[in-house]
PyMOL Python script that loads the backbone (N, CA, C, O; Angstrom):
from pymol import cmd

cmd.read_pdbstr("""\
ATOM      1  N   UNK A   1     152.052  79.639  47.120  1.00  0.00           N
ATOM      2  CA  UNK A   1     151.706  79.151  45.803  1.00  0.00           C
ATOM      3  C   UNK A   1     151.311  77.687  45.942  1.00  0.00           C
ATOM      4  O   UNK A   1     152.034  76.895  46.547  1.00  0.00           O
ATOM      5  N   UNK A   2     150.190  77.342  45.394  1.00  0.00           N
ATOM      6  CA  UNK A   2     149.731  75.952  45.471  1.00  0.00           C
ATOM      7  C   UNK A   2     150.515  75.087  44.485  1.00  0.00           C
ATOM      8  O   UNK A   2     151.190  75.595  43.590  1.00  0.00           O
ATOM      9  N   UNK A   3     150.413  73.791  44.666  1.00  0.00           N
ATOM     10  CA  UNK A   3     151.105  72.868  43.756  1.00  0.00           C
ATOM     11  C   UNK A   3     150.569  73.022  42.335  1.00  0.00           C
ATOM     12  O   UNK A   3     151.333  72.978  41.371  1.00  0.00           O
ATOM     13  N   UNK A   4     149.254  73.202  42.207  1.00  0.00           N
ATOM     14  CA  UNK A   4     148.691  73.353  40.863  1.00  0.00           C
ATOM     15  C   UNK A   4     149.122  74.683  40.242  1.00  0.00           C
ATOM     16  O   UNK A   4     149.393  74.737  39.042  1.00  0.00           O
ATOM     17  N   UNK A   5     149.190  75.758  41.037  1.00  0.00           N
ATOM     18  CA  UNK A   5     149.680  77.037  40.512  1.00  0.00           C
ATOM     19  C   UNK A   5     151.115  76.898  40.018  1.00  0.00           C
ATOM     20  O   UNK A   5     151.478  77.458  38.984  1.00  0.00           O
ATOM     21  N   UNK A   6     151.931  76.149  40.759  1.00  0.00           N
ATOM     22  CA  UNK A   6     153.309  75.904  40.317  1.00  0.00           C
ATOM     23  C   UNK A   6     153.302  75.140  38.993  1.00  0.00           C
ATOM     24  O   UNK A   6     154.090  75.435  38.094  1.00  0.00           O
ATOM     25  N   UNK A   7     152.416  74.167  38.882  1.00  0.00           N
ATOM     26  CA  UNK A   7     152.300  73.413  37.632  1.00  0.00           C
ATOM     27  C   UNK A   7     151.919  74.298  36.459  1.00  0.00           C
ATOM     28  O   UNK A   7     152.456  74.152  35.361  1.00  0.00           O
ATOM     29  N   UNK A   8     150.980  75.230  36.696  1.00  0.00           N
ATOM     30  CA  UNK A   8     150.592  76.163  35.641  1.00  0.00           C
ATOM     31  C   UNK A   8     151.758  77.064  35.238  1.00  0.00           C
ATOM     32  O   UNK A   8     151.960  77.323  34.051  1.00  0.00           O
ATOM     33  N   UNK A   9     152.516  77.535  36.207  1.00  0.00           N
ATOM     34  CA  UNK A   9     153.685  78.380  35.902  1.00  0.00           C
ATOM     35  C   UNK A   9     154.714  77.582  35.109  1.00  0.00           C
ATOM     36  O   UNK A   9     155.307  78.089  34.157  1.00  0.00           O
ATOM     37  N   UNK A  10     154.922  76.321  35.514  1.00  0.00           N
ATOM     38  CA  UNK A  10     155.874  75.468  34.813  1.00  0.00           C
ATOM     39  C   UNK A  10     155.416  75.230  33.366  1.00  0.00           C
ATOM     40  O   UNK A  10     156.221  75.287  32.436  1.00  0.00           O
ATOM     41  N   UNK A  11     154.131  74.966  33.192  1.00  0.00           N
ATOM     42  CA  UNK A  11     153.596  74.757  31.850  1.00  0.00           C
ATOM     43  C   UNK A  11     153.794  75.997  30.994  1.00  0.00           C
ATOM     44  O   UNK A  11     154.141  75.897  29.817  1.00  0.00           O
ATOM     45  N   UNK A  12     153.575  77.159  31.580  1.00  0.00           N
ATOM     46  CA  UNK A  12     153.743  78.421  30.855  1.00  0.00           C
ATOM     47  C   UNK A  12     155.184  78.608  30.387  1.00  0.00           C
ATOM     48  O   UNK A  12     155.421  78.947  29.227  1.00  0.00           O
ATOM     49  N   UNK A  13     156.139  78.391  31.275  1.00  0.00           N
ATOM     50  CA  UNK A  13     157.550  78.612  30.952  1.00  0.00           C
ATOM     51  C   UNK A  13     158.067  77.577  29.953  1.00  0.00           C
ATOM     52  O   UNK A  13     158.811  77.918  29.033  1.00  0.00           O
ATOM     53  N   UNK A  14     157.674  76.310  30.134  1.00  0.00           N
ATOM     54  CA  UNK A  14     158.207  75.242  29.282  1.00  0.00           C
ATOM     55  C   UNK A  14     157.370  74.979  28.032  1.00  0.00           C
ATOM     56  O   UNK A  14     157.733  74.147  27.201  1.00  0.00           O
ATOM     57  N   UNK A  15     156.240  75.697  27.900  1.00  0.00           N
ATOM     58  CA  UNK A  15     155.416  75.531  26.710  1.00  0.00           C
ATOM     59  C   UNK A  15     154.561  74.280  26.723  1.00  0.00           C
ATOM     60  O   UNK A  15     154.193  73.774  25.663  1.00  0.00           O
ATOM     61  N   UNK A  16     154.238  73.771  27.906  1.00  0.00           N
ATOM     62  CA  UNK A  16     153.372  72.601  28.018  1.00  0.00           C
ATOM     63  C   UNK A  16     151.911  73.031  28.003  1.00  0.00           C
ATOM     64  O   UNK A  16     151.603  74.195  28.257  1.00  0.00           O
ATOM     65  N   UNK A  17     151.022  72.110  27.712  1.00  0.00           N
ATOM     66  CA  UNK A  17     149.591  72.382  27.692  1.00  0.00           C
ATOM     67  C   UNK A  17     149.050  72.432  29.118  1.00  0.00           C
ATOM     68  O   UNK A  17     149.030  71.404  29.795  1.00  0.00           O
ATOM     69  N   UNK A  18     148.609  73.604  29.596  1.00  0.00           N
ATOM     70  CA  UNK A  18     148.104  73.697  30.962  1.00  0.00           C
ATOM     71  C   UNK A  18     146.765  72.992  31.161  1.00  0.00           C
ATOM     72  O   UNK A  18     146.352  72.749  32.295  1.00  0.00           O
ATOM     73  N   UNK A  19     146.089  72.664  30.063  1.00  0.00           N
ATOM     74  CA  UNK A  19     144.779  71.998  30.156  1.00  0.00           C
ATOM     75  C   UNK A  19     144.883  70.587  30.738  1.00  0.00           C
ATOM     76  O   UNK A  19     143.889  70.041  31.217  1.00  0.00           O
ATOM     77  N   UNK A  20     146.074  69.998  30.700  1.00  0.00           N
ATOM     78  CA  UNK A  20     146.224  68.636  31.232  1.00  0.00           C
ATOM     79  C   UNK A  20     146.410  68.636  32.752  1.00  0.00           C
ATOM     80  O   UNK A  20     146.388  67.578  33.381  1.00  0.00           O
ATOM     81  N   UNK A  21     146.591  69.814  33.336  1.00  0.00           N
ATOM     82  CA  UNK A  21     146.746  69.914  34.788  1.00  0.00           C
ATOM     83  C   UNK A  21     145.366  69.881  35.426  1.00  0.00           C
ATOM     84  O   UNK A  21     144.498  70.696  35.113  1.00  0.00           O
ATOM     85  N   UNK A  22     145.181  68.923  36.323  1.00  0.00           N
ATOM     86  CA  UNK A  22     143.904  68.780  37.020  1.00  0.00           C
ATOM     87  C   UNK A  22     144.167  68.962  38.508  1.00  0.00           C
ATOM     88  O   UNK A  22     144.688  68.060  39.163  1.00  0.00           O
ATOM     89  N   UNK A  23     143.807  70.132  39.046  1.00  0.00           N
ATOM     90  CA  UNK A  23     144.016  70.346  40.479  1.00  0.00           C
ATOM     91  C   UNK A  23     143.250  69.309  41.295  1.00  0.00           C
ATOM     92  O   UNK A  23     142.098  68.996  40.994  1.00  0.00           O
ATOM     93  N   UNK A  24     143.892  68.786  42.316  1.00  0.00           N
ATOM     94  CA  UNK A  24     143.267  67.793  43.183  1.00  0.00           C
ATOM     95  C   UNK A  24     143.784  67.978  44.598  1.00  0.00           C
ATOM     96  O   UNK A  24     144.883  68.493  44.805  1.00  0.00           O
ATOM     97  N   UNK A  25     143.009  67.568  45.544  1.00  0.00           N
ATOM     98  CA  UNK A  25     143.440  67.627  46.941  1.00  0.00           C
ATOM     99  C   UNK A  25     144.065  66.291  47.303  1.00  0.00           C
ATOM    100  O   UNK A  25     143.515  65.232  47.001  1.00  0.00           O
ATOM    101  N   UNK A  26     145.222  66.352  47.954  1.00  0.00           N
ATOM    102  CA  UNK A  26     145.917  65.123  48.353  1.00  0.00           C
ATOM    103  C   UNK A  26     145.028  64.266  49.249  1.00  0.00           C
ATOM    104  O   UNK A  26     145.074  63.038  49.176  1.00  0.00           O
ATOM    105  N   UNK A  27     144.224  64.900  50.088  1.00  0.00           N
ATOM    106  CA  UNK A  27     143.361  64.165  51.013  1.00  0.00           C
ATOM    107  C   UNK A  27     142.310  63.337  50.283  1.00  0.00           C
ATOM    108  O   UNK A  27     141.780  62.376  50.842  1.00  0.00           O
ATOM    109  N   UNK A  28     142.003  63.702  49.039  1.00  0.00           N
ATOM    110  CA  UNK A  28     140.990  62.979  48.268  1.00  0.00           C
ATOM    111  C   UNK A  28     141.558  61.743  47.564  1.00  0.00           C
ATOM    112  O   UNK A  28     140.804  60.912  47.059  1.00  0.00           O
ATOM    113  N   UNK A  29     142.868  61.629  47.533  1.00  0.00           N
ATOM    114  CA  UNK A  29     143.508  60.494  46.867  1.00  0.00           C
ATOM    115  C   UNK A  29     143.657  59.341  47.850  1.00  0.00           C
ATOM    116  O   UNK A  29     144.216  59.513  48.933  1.00  0.00           O
ATOM    117  N   UNK A  30     143.163  58.176  47.478  1.00  0.00           N
ATOM    118  CA  UNK A  30     143.158  57.025  48.385  1.00  0.00           C
ATOM    119  C   UNK A  30     144.523  56.357  48.545  1.00  0.00           C
ATOM    120  O   UNK A  30     144.851  55.870  49.627  1.00  0.00           O
ATOM    121  N   UNK A  31     145.308  56.332  47.490  1.00  0.00           N
ATOM    122  CA  UNK A  31     146.553  55.569  47.497  1.00  0.00           C
ATOM    123  C   UNK A  31     147.780  56.377  47.911  1.00  0.00           C
ATOM    124  O   UNK A  31     148.906  55.893  47.790  1.00  0.00           O
ATOM    125  N   UNK A  32     147.581  57.583  48.392  1.00  0.00           N
ATOM    126  CA  UNK A  32     148.695  58.432  48.800  1.00  0.00           C
ATOM    127  C   UNK A  32     148.670  58.571  50.320  1.00  0.00           C
ATOM    128  O   UNK A  32     147.627  58.891  50.891  1.00  0.00           O
ATOM    129  N   UNK A  33     149.796  58.338  50.978  1.00  0.00           N
ATOM    130  CA  UNK A  33     149.828  58.501  52.439  1.00  0.00           C
ATOM    131  C   UNK A  33     149.465  59.936  52.827  1.00  0.00           C
ATOM    132  O   UNK A  33     149.716  60.861  52.054  1.00  0.00           O
ATOM    133  N   UNK A  34     148.888  60.132  53.990  1.00  0.00           N
ATOM    134  CA  UNK A  34     148.516  61.486  54.416  1.00  0.00           C
ATOM    135  C   UNK A  34     149.726  62.422  54.427  1.00  0.00           C
ATOM    136  O   UNK A  34     150.819  62.044  54.848  1.00  0.00           O
ATOM    137  N   UNK A  35     149.510  63.629  53.962  1.00  0.00           N
ATOM    138  CA  UNK A  35     150.559  64.641  53.947  1.00  0.00           C
ATOM    139  C   UNK A  35     150.026  65.917  54.594  1.00  0.00           C
ATOM    140  O   UNK A  35     148.815  66.138  54.612  1.00  0.00           O
ATOM    141  N   UNK A  36     150.901  66.747  55.118  1.00  0.00           N
ATOM    142  CA  UNK A  36     150.443  68.006  55.709  1.00  0.00           C
ATOM    143  C   UNK A  36     149.797  68.901  54.656  1.00  0.00           C
ATOM    144  O   UNK A  36     150.189  68.874  53.489  1.00  0.00           O
ATOM    145  N   UNK A  37     148.829  69.675  55.057  1.00  0.00           N
ATOM    146  CA  UNK A  37     148.166  70.597  54.145  1.00  0.00           C
ATOM    147  C   UNK A  37     149.125  71.707  53.736  1.00  0.00           C
ATOM    148  O   UNK A  37     149.177  72.090  52.568  1.00  0.00           O
ATOM    149  N   UNK A  38     149.878  72.220  54.695  1.00  0.00           N
ATOM    150  CA  UNK A  38     150.797  73.322  54.425  1.00  0.00           C
ATOM    151  C   UNK A  38     152.216  72.782  54.336  1.00  0.00           C
ATOM    152  O   UNK A  38     152.800  72.383  55.344  1.00  0.00           O
ATOM    153  N   UNK A  39     152.765  72.770  53.133  1.00  0.00           N
ATOM    154  CA  UNK A  39     154.143  72.311  52.938  1.00  0.00           C
ATOM    155  C   UNK A  39     155.021  73.468  52.462  1.00  0.00           C
ATOM    156  O   UNK A  39     156.034  73.273  51.789  1.00  0.00           O
ATOM    157  N   UNK A  40     154.603  74.668  52.830  1.00  0.00           N
ATOM    158  CA  UNK A  40     155.358  75.851  52.408  1.00  0.00           C
ATOM    159  C   UNK A  40     156.704  75.902  53.133  1.00  0.00           C
ATOM    160  O   UNK A  40     156.895  75.291  54.185  1.00  0.00           O
ATOM    161  N   UNK A  41     157.609  76.638  52.543  1.00  0.00           N
ATOM    162  CA  UNK A  41     158.953  76.770  53.083  1.00  0.00           C
ATOM    163  C   UNK A  41     159.284  78.249  53.196  1.00  0.00           C
ATOM    164  O   UNK A  41     159.156  78.998  52.228  1.00  0.00           O
ATOM    165  N   UNK A  42     159.702  78.660  54.365  1.00  0.00           N
ATOM    166  CA  UNK A  42     160.138  80.034  54.573  1.00  0.00           C
ATOM    167  C   UNK A  42     161.653  80.014  54.745  1.00  0.00           C
ATOM    168  O   UNK A  42     162.177  79.497  55.732  1.00  0.00           O
ATOM    169  N   UNK A  43     162.337  80.583  53.772  1.00  0.00           N
ATOM    170  CA  UNK A  43     163.803  80.567  53.769  1.00  0.00           C
ATOM    171  C   UNK A  43     164.411  81.873  54.246  1.00  0.00           C
ATOM    172  O   UNK A  43     165.614  82.085  54.089  1.00  0.00           O
ATOM    173  N   UNK A  44     163.609  82.749  54.823  1.00  0.00           N
ATOM    174  CA  UNK A  44     164.107  84.065  55.237  1.00  0.00           C
ATOM    175  C   UNK A  44     165.311  83.985  56.172  1.00  0.00           C
ATOM    176  O   UNK A  44     166.259  84.755  56.014  1.00  0.00           O
ATOM    177  N   UNK A  45     165.293  83.068  57.144  1.00  0.00           N
ATOM    178  CA  UNK A  45     166.419  82.954  58.089  1.00  0.00           C
ATOM    179  C   UNK A  45     167.696  82.544  57.365  1.00  0.00           C
ATOM    180  O   UNK A  45     168.771  83.067  57.658  1.00  0.00           O
ATOM    181  N   UNK A  46     167.587  81.626  56.435  1.00  0.00           N
ATOM    182  CA  UNK A  46     168.754  81.201  55.662  1.00  0.00           C
ATOM    183  C   UNK A  46     169.289  82.362  54.840  1.00  0.00           C
ATOM    184  O   UNK A  46     170.490  82.632  54.855  1.00  0.00           O
ATOM    185  N   UNK A  47     168.415  83.046  54.128  1.00  0.00           N
ATOM    186  CA  UNK A  47     168.849  84.163  53.294  1.00  0.00           C
ATOM    187  C   UNK A  47     169.516  85.243  54.134  1.00  0.00           C
ATOM    188  O   UNK A  47     170.513  85.834  53.719  1.00  0.00           O
ATOM    189  N   UNK A  48     168.969  85.494  55.304  1.00  0.00           N
ATOM    190  CA  UNK A  48     169.550  86.505  56.193  1.00  0.00           C
ATOM    191  C   UNK A  48     170.926  86.064  56.693  1.00  0.00           C
ATOM    192  O   UNK A  48     171.852  86.872  56.765  1.00  0.00           O
ATOM    193  N   UNK A  49     171.053  84.803  57.033  1.00  0.00           N
ATOM    194  CA  UNK A  49     172.314  84.297  57.583  1.00  0.00           C
ATOM    195  C   UNK A  49     173.441  84.279  56.552  1.00  0.00           C
ATOM    196  O   UNK A  49     174.593  84.561  56.884  1.00  0.00           O
ATOM    197  N   UNK A  50     173.114  83.950  55.311  1.00  0.00           N
ATOM    198  CA  UNK A  50     174.160  83.819  54.297  1.00  0.00           C
ATOM    199  C   UNK A  50     174.255  85.033  53.379  1.00  0.00           C
ATOM    200  O   UNK A  50     175.148  85.106  52.535  1.00  0.00           O
ATOM    201  N   UNK A  51     173.339  85.982  53.540  1.00  0.00           N
ATOM    202  CA  UNK A  51     173.383  87.180  52.706  1.00  0.00           C
ATOM    203  C   UNK A  51     173.064  86.915  51.258  1.00  0.00           C
ATOM    204  O   UNK A  51     173.601  87.578  50.370  1.00  0.00           O
ATOM    205  N   UNK A  52     172.206  85.962  51.008  1.00  0.00           N
ATOM    206  CA  UNK A  52     171.856  85.563  49.648  1.00  0.00           C
ATOM    207  C   UNK A  52     170.349  85.564  49.512  1.00  0.00           C
ATOM    208  O   UNK A  52     169.646  85.173  50.444  1.00  0.00           O
ATOM    209  N   UNK A  53     169.849  85.985  48.392  1.00  0.00           N
ATOM    210  CA  UNK A  53     168.417  85.954  48.136  1.00  0.00           C
ATOM    211  C   UNK A  53     168.168  85.050  46.944  1.00  0.00           C
ATOM    212  O   UNK A  53     168.755  85.249  45.880  1.00  0.00           O
ATOM    213  N   UNK A  54     167.314  84.071  47.107  1.00  0.00           N
ATOM    214  CA  UNK A  54     167.021  83.123  46.037  1.00  0.00           C
ATOM    215  C   UNK A  54     166.209  83.750  44.919  1.00  0.00           C
ATOM    216  O   UNK A  54     165.706  84.866  45.048  1.00  0.00           O
ATOM    217  N   UNK A  55     166.090  83.036  43.847  1.00  0.00           N
ATOM    218  CA  UNK A  55     165.304  83.488  42.703  1.00  0.00           C
ATOM    219  C   UNK A  55     163.816  83.356  42.999  1.00  0.00           C
ATOM    220  O   UNK A  55     163.409  82.576  43.859  1.00  0.00           O
ATOM    221  N   UNK A  56     163.025  84.115  42.288  1.00  0.00           N
ATOM    222  CA  UNK A  56     161.580  83.930  42.324  1.00  0.00           C
ATOM    223  C   UNK A  56     161.210  82.707  41.498  1.00  0.00           C
ATOM    224  O   UNK A  56     162.060  82.146  40.807  1.00  0.00           O
ATOM    225  N   UNK A  57     159.984  82.301  41.560  1.00  0.00           N
ATOM    226  CA  UNK A  57     159.544  81.092  40.844  1.00  0.00           C
ATOM    227  C   UNK A  57     159.751  81.229  39.347  1.00  0.00           C
ATOM    228  O   UNK A  57     160.333  80.347  38.716  1.00  0.00           O
ATOM    229  N   UNK A  58     159.281  82.321  38.777  1.00  0.00           N
ATOM    230  CA  UNK A  58     159.420  82.499  37.330  1.00  0.00           C
ATOM    231  C   UNK A  58     160.869  82.509  36.884  1.00  0.00           C
ATOM    232  O   UNK A  58     161.235  81.853  35.908  1.00  0.00           O
ATOM    233  N   UNK A  59     161.692  83.257  37.607  1.00  0.00           N
ATOM    234  CA  UNK A  59     163.113  83.340  37.258  1.00  0.00           C
ATOM    235  C   UNK A  59     163.791  81.984  37.410  1.00  0.00           C
ATOM    236  O   UNK A  59     164.612  81.602  36.576  1.00  0.00           O
ATOM    237  N   UNK A  60     163.455  81.263  38.461  1.00  0.00           N
ATOM    238  CA  UNK A  60     164.034  79.937  38.677  1.00  0.00           C
ATOM    239  C   UNK A  60     163.639  78.951  37.589  1.00  0.00           C
ATOM    240  O   UNK A  60     164.466  78.168  37.123  1.00  0.00           O
ATOM    241  N   UNK A  61     162.374  78.990  37.185  1.00  0.00           N
ATOM    242  CA  UNK A  61     161.919  78.089  36.125  1.00  0.00           C
ATOM    243  C   UNK A  61     162.588  78.429  34.789  1.00  0.00           C
ATOM    244  O   UNK A  61     162.962  77.536  34.029  1.00  0.00           O
ATOM    245  N   UNK A  62     162.732  79.724  34.515  1.00  0.00           N
ATOM    246  CA  UNK A  62     163.412  80.119  33.276  1.00  0.00           C
ATOM    247  C   UNK A  62     164.884  79.695  33.297  1.00  0.00           C
ATOM    248  O   UNK A  62     165.431  79.324  32.259  1.00  0.00           O
ATOM    249  N   UNK A  63     165.527  79.747  34.462  1.00  0.00           N
ATOM    250  CA  UNK A  63     166.913  79.281  34.573  1.00  0.00           C
ATOM    251  C   UNK A  63     166.981  77.776  34.326  1.00  0.00           C
ATOM    252  O   UNK A  63     167.896  77.300  33.654  1.00  0.00           O
ATOM    253  N   UNK A  64     166.027  77.031  34.860  1.00  0.00           N
ATOM    254  CA  UNK A  64     165.975  75.582  34.608  1.00  0.00           C
ATOM    255  C   UNK A  64     165.766  75.316  33.126  1.00  0.00           C
ATOM    256  O   UNK A  64     166.399  74.436  32.543  1.00  0.00           O
ATOM    257  N   UNK A  65     164.875  76.087  32.529  1.00  0.00           N
ATOM    258  CA  UNK A  65     164.601  75.945  31.093  1.00  0.00           C
ATOM    259  C   UNK A  65     165.873  76.163  30.280  1.00  0.00           C
ATOM    260  O   UNK A  65     166.180  75.386  29.376  1.00  0.00           O
ATOM    261  N   UNK A  66     166.605  77.215  30.603  1.00  0.00           N
ATOM    262  CA  UNK A  66     167.853  77.507  29.881  1.00  0.00           C
ATOM    263  C   UNK A  66     168.890  76.412  30.107  1.00  0.00           C
ATOM    264  O   UNK A  66     169.576  76.007  29.169  1.00  0.00           O
ATOM    265  N   UNK A  67     169.010  75.932  31.336  1.00  0.00           N
ATOM    266  CA  UNK A  67     169.991  74.892  31.656  1.00  0.00           C
ATOM    267  C   UNK A  67     169.670  73.586  30.933  1.00  0.00           C
ATOM    268  O   UNK A  67     170.570  72.831  30.565  1.00  0.00           O
ATOM    269  N   UNK A  68     168.376  73.330  30.736  1.00  0.00           N
ATOM    270  CA  UNK A  68     167.962  72.094  30.063  1.00  0.00           C
ATOM    271  C   UNK A  68     167.914  72.250  28.534  1.00  0.00           C
ATOM    272  O   UNK A  68     167.736  71.272  27.808  1.00  0.00           O
ATOM    273  N   UNK A  69     168.073  73.470  28.068  1.00  0.00           N
ATOM    274  CA  UNK A  69     168.072  73.709  26.624  1.00  0.00           C
ATOM    275  C   UNK A  69     166.696  73.658  25.992  1.00  0.00           C
ATOM    276  O   UNK A  69     166.577  73.304  24.818  1.00  0.00           O
ATOM    277  N   UNK A  70     165.645  74.002  26.737  1.00  0.00           N
ATOM    278  CA  UNK A  70     164.282  74.005  26.191  1.00  0.00           C
ATOM    279  C   UNK A  70     164.014  75.279  25.458  1.00  0.00           C
ATOM    280  O   UNK A  70     162.919  75.468  24.927  1.00  0.00           O
TER     281      UNK A  70
END
""", "prot")
cmd.dss("prot")
cmd.show_as("cartoon", "prot")
cmd.util.cbc("prot")
cmd.orient("prot")
């Protein structure tokens, strides 16, 4: 999931206006230090080791929404 896709999902769950999200490439920004293109995280080894499966993005965002009282 890209950063902008995450932003769109967050806007959907929290009721924010998705039109204000402007996808951009980090490499195109002059004032930001270089960052890796792929910042994905694979937690499969952790989940296997502890016998726990994390929430999906939508479920996690809805849990945050409930915890924050939105």
